[in-house]
C-alpha positions in Angstrom: -82.2 26.9 -11.3 -82.4 28.3 -14.8 -79.4 26.5 -16.3 -76.8 24.1 -15.0 -73.4 25.4 -13.8 -71.2 22.8 -15.5 -69.4 23.2 -18.9 -68.4 19.5 -19.1 -70.8 16.7 -18.5 -68.5 14.9 -16.1 -68.8 17.8 -13.7 -72.6 17.8 -13.4 -74.3 17.1 -10.1 -77.3 14.8 -9.3 -79.5 17.9 -8.8 -78.5 19.3 -12.2 -79.1 16.1 -14.0 -82.5 15.7 -12.3 -83.2 19.3 -13.5 -82.2 18.5 -17.0 -84.2 15.3 -17.1 -87.4 17.2 -16.1 -86.7 19.6 -19.0 -86.2 16.7 -21.4 -89.4 15.0 -20.3 -91.4 18.2 -20.9 -89.7 18.6 -24.3 -90.6 15.2 -25.5 -94.3 15.9 -24.8 -94.3 18.2 -27.8 -92.7 15.8 -30.3 -95.9 15.3 -32.2 -96.4 19.0 -32.7 -92.9 19.4 -34.0 -93.4 16.5 -36.4 -96.6 18.1 -37.7 -94.8 21.3 -38.3 -92.0 19.4 -40.1 -94.6 17.8 -42.3 -95.9 21.2 -43.4 -92.3 22.1 -44.2 -92.2 19.3 -46.7 -93.9 21.8 -49.1 -90.5 23.4 -49.3 -88.9 20.1 -50.3 -88.5 18.3 -53.7 -90.6 19.7 -56.5 -91.5 18.4 -60.0 -94.3 16.1 -59.1 -97.9 17.0 -59.6 -98.4 17.3 -55.9 -96.1 18.5 -53.0 -94.3 16.2 -50.7 -96.8 17.2 -48.0 -99.6 16.3 -50.4 -98.0 13.0 -51.1 -97.6 12.3 -47.3 -101.2 13.2 -46.6 -102.5 11.2 -49.6 -100.5 8.1 -48.5 -102.1 8.3 -45.0 -105.5 9.0 -46.5 -105.3 5.8 -48.6 -104.1 3.9 -45.6 -107.0 5.2 -43.5 -109.5 4.3 -46.2 -108.1 0.8 -46.5 -108.9 0.2 -42.8 -105.3 0.3 -41.7 -104.6 0.6 -38.0 -103.1 3.7 -36.4 -99.5 2.5 -36.6 -99.9 2.0 -40.4 -101.6 5.3 -40.9 -99.1 7.4 -38.9 -96.2 5.5 -40.6 -97.7 6.3 -44.0 -98.1 9.9 -43.0 -94.5 10.3 -41.8 -92.7 7.9 -44.2 -91.0 10.7 -46.2 -90.5 13.2 -43.4 -86.7 12.9 -43.9 -86.8 14.3 -47.4 -85.6 17.7 -46.4 -82.9 16.8 -43.9 -81.7 13.4 -45.1 -82.3 13.2 -48.9 -79.9 10.2 -49.3 -81.4 8.1 -46.5 -84.8 9.7 -45.9 -86.3 6.2 -45.2 -83.9 5.4 -42.4 -84.4 8.9 -40.9 -88.2 8.5 -40.8 -87.9 5.0 -39.4 -85.6 6.2 -36.6 -88.3 8.8 -35.6 -91.0 6.2 -35.6 -89.1 3.3 -34.0 -89.8 3.9 -30.3 -93.5 4.4 -30.9 -94.9 2.0 -33.5 -94.9 -1.7 -34.3 -91.6 -3.1 -35.5 -93.3 -4.2 -38.7 -94.2 -0.6 -39.6 -90.7 0.7 -38.7 -89.1 -1.9 -41.0 -91.3 -1.1 -43.9 -90.6 2.6 -43.6 -86.9 2.0 -43.2 -86.7 -0.1 -46.4 -89.4 1.5 -48.6 -86.7 3.4 -50.6 -85.3 0.1 -51.8 -88.8 -1.3 -52.6 -89.8 1.9 -54.5 -86.9 1.3 -57.0 -89.2 -1.3 -58.7 -91.2 1.5 -60.2 -88.4 3.7 -61.6 -85.0 2.1 -61.3 -85.0 0.7 -64.9 -85.4 4.3 -66.2 -82.2 5.6 -64.6 -78.5 4.6 -65.1 -76.9 3.2 -62.1 -80.1 2.3 -60.3 -81.1 -1.2 -59.4 -84.8 -1.8 -60.2 -84.8 -4.9 -58.1 -83.0 -3.6 -55.0 -85.8 -4.9 -52.9 -84.6 -8.4 -53.6 -81.9 -8.1 -51.1 -84.7 -8.2 -48.5 -86.4 -11.2 -49.9 -87.2 -13.7 -47.2 -87.6 -11.1 -44.5 -90.9 -11.6 -42.5 -92.0 -8.2 -43.5 -91.1 -8.3 -47.1 -94.6 -8.7 -48.4 -95.9 -6.0 -46.1 -93.4 -3.4 -47.5 -94.2 -4.4 -51.0 -97.9 -3.8 -50.3 -97.2 -0.6 -48.4 -95.4 0.7 -51.5 -97.9 -0.5 -54.0 -101.1 0.6 -52.3 -100.0 3.8 -50.5 -96.6 5.1 -51.6 -96.2 4.8 -55.3 -99.9 5.5 -55.9 -100.1 8.8 -54.0 -99.1 11.4 -56.5 -102.6 12.2 -57.7 -103.7 15.9 -57.6 -107.4 14.8 -58.0 -107.5 12.3 -55.2 -109.7 13.6 -52.3 -107.2 13.8 -49.5 -108.1 14.2 -45.9 -106.5 17.3 -44.3 -103.5 17.1 -42.1 -105.6 18.2 -39.2 -107.5 15.0 -39.5 -104.4 13.0 -38.7 -103.0 15.3 -36.0 -104.8 13.5 -33.1 -103.4 10.1 -34.4 -99.8 11.5 -34.5 -100.3 12.8 -30.9 -101.7 9.5 -29.7 -98.8 7.5 -31.1 -96.1 9.8 -29.8 -97.7 10.0 -26.4 -97.0 6.2 -26.0 -94.3 4.9 -23.7 -91.1 4.6 -25.8 -90.1 1.1 -26.7 -93.1 -0.5 -24.9 -93.0 -4.2 -25.9 -96.7 -4.1 -26.1 -96.5 -1.5 -28.8 -93.3 -2.7 -30.6 -94.7 -6.3 -30.9 -91.5 -7.7 -32.3 -92.1 -10.3 -35.0 -95.8 -9.7 -35.2 -97.6 -8.8 -38.4 -100.8 -6.8 -38.7 -102.6 -6.6 -42.0 -102.4 -3.3 -43.9 -106.0 -3.5 -44.9 -109.3 -4.4 -43.1 -112.4 -4.4 -45.3 -114.7 -4.3 -42.3 -113.0 -1.3 -40.7 -112.7 0.4 -44.1 -116.4 0.1 -44.7 -117.1 2.0 -41.5 -114.8 4.9 -42.3 
């Protein structure tokens, strides 16, 4: 069978859906590689900064790595702006949706809301922007984590002189994360918090 015979989903057979499922499973095995390609495409995204969006993404991940962050934090830092090209008005939610099945809930929430938290750094310079938009999330268990995510890794990562690690360094981590079983409770770890930094781990990197 090369293709199914139906033109409406309701007419499909068990055999055809088993065939499609096998194709979908094979397709998902290459998600990490597609994401790495999409990261490179960020170089075609928003300009005007001293570095490209790809450079910003790699620099954010490099800072996370050098802070001793675990793999969930590092991959989340790398992919946090991957929605810039396709979802410029909700890029944070776009990135979080991609990460949600494969990383800790804590990381997903921080990526999903980092756009609100980043307003602290520039909202007061622009009409119609709320510098303190993050306050709507005050009291959330991950509030402090997102504030630290933005302060240490996101807002600080626009430096053309910072010694970034290459994207190839992070590729095995992206593949490891996206090879996980989707929505595995042992990965999602709802309600749990892991520190963004670990001095002992950082010292060994």
